[in-house]
N, C-alpha and C positions, 0 to 999 in steps of 0.2 A: 728570241728563244722559242723553239717549237714546243708543242704540247708534249711530244714524246720525250723531251729532255727534262721534264719535271718529274719529281717523285713526291709522294705524299709527305714523307718525312722531311724532305727539303722545304716544302711549302709550310709545314708546321713550324719548322725552325725559323725560316726567314720572315714569316708574317705573324709569329707568335700565336698560332692557331691551336685550338684544343678540339680534337676530333672525338665526338661522342657517337659511337656506332649503334648503340641501342637506346634510342630515345622514344618513349611512348607518347607520341604527339596527340593521340586521340583518346587517352585514358579517361578523360572527363566527358566524352561523348557517348550518349546512350545508343544502343543498337536499335535499328528500326527495321521491321520486316518489310520486304519489298511488296509492292502492290501486285495484284493478279495481272494487271495490264503490263507492268514491267517484266514480270516473269514470262508472259506470253511473247512480248517483243524480243526478249533475249533468247528464248527458245527458238524462235523463228529465224533470228538473224545471226546468232553466234556461229553456227556451223559454216555459213557462207563466208563470214568475215575471217574465220580461222583458216578456211581452205584457201582463200585467195590472198589474204593478208596484204592488201595494197589499198591505195586511194580508190581504185576501181571498186573494191568491195564496199567501201563506204558509200560510193555513189549508187551502186546497184541496190544496196540495202535501203537507201533513202527512196529510190524509185519504187522498190517493193513496198515500203511502208506507206507510200502515197498511192499505191495501187496503179502505178505506171508500169504496164507490162510490155512496153515496146522493146525492152532490152532483155527479155527473158531468153531469147535464143543466143544472145551475146555471151552469156556465161555458161551456156550449155545445159540449161535446165528446161 
């Protein structure tokens, strides 16, 4: 049976499942403020990652983070 032939209600019935759509998994976890370094890294890399949105973006981001600039012309910057 292919994936498209299943429905959630069918699976709930056949496997006696209980679906809980609103579960607060992290309610006991305290918030932590991000470090200045993390904020800087995200500010530098998120625009490129969102623009390209591929594995290439991850690779170029890693090159950039390691100051490997041999690929700078590859992404047009």
